[in-house]
C-alpha positions in Angstrom: 12.9 -9.9 1.8 9.4 -8.7 1.1 9.0 -5.0 0.4 5.9 -3.0 1.7 5.4 0.7 1.0 2.7 3.2 1.9 2.1 6.1 -0.6 0.0 9.1 0.3 -1.9 11.0 -2.4 -4.1 14.1 -2.0 -6.5 14.8 -4.9 -5.9 18.5 -5.6 -9.4 19.1 -6.9 -11.3 17.9 -3.8 -8.7 17.4 -1.1 -9.5 13.7 -0.6 -6.7 11.7 0.9 -5.8 8.2 -0.4 -3.3 5.8 1.1 -1.9 3.1 -1.2 -0.2 0.0 0.3 2.1 -1.5 -2.3 4.0 -4.7 -1.9 6.2 -7.1 -3.8 6.5 -10.8 -3.0 10.0 -12.2 -2.1 10.7 -14.1 -5.2 8.5 -12.2 -7.6 9.9 -11.7 -11.1 10.7 -8.2 -12.2 8.3 -8.6 -15.1 5.3 -8.5 -12.7 4.2 -5.2 -11.2 3.6 -4.6 -7.5 0.4 -5.6 -5.7 -1.5 -2.7 -4.3 -4.6 -1.8 -2.3 -6.0 1.7 -1.7 -7.5 3.1 1.6 -9.2 6.3 2.6 -7.7 6.4 6.1 -4.1 5.9 7.3 -5.4 3.7 10.2 -7.0 1.3 7.8 -3.8 1.1 5.7 -1.7 0.3 8.9 -4.3 -2.2 10.0 -4.1 -4.0 6.7 -0.3 -4.1 6.9 -0.3 -5.4 10.5 -2.9 -8.1 9.7 -1.4 -9.3 6.4 2.4 -8.8 6.8 3.1 -9.8 10.4 3.6 -6.2 11.3 
């Protein structure tokens, strides 16, 4: 099963929010890191997930 996670980060210096979508392919070896893409809005992160992962 593919794993998809959304991480939320707030920069303490300027308050900018970043949403990171991380995923791991089904048969991906443990030696490879996760894939990830960063977004400035939660809606864009959700749209990316729905478009690319049959959400």
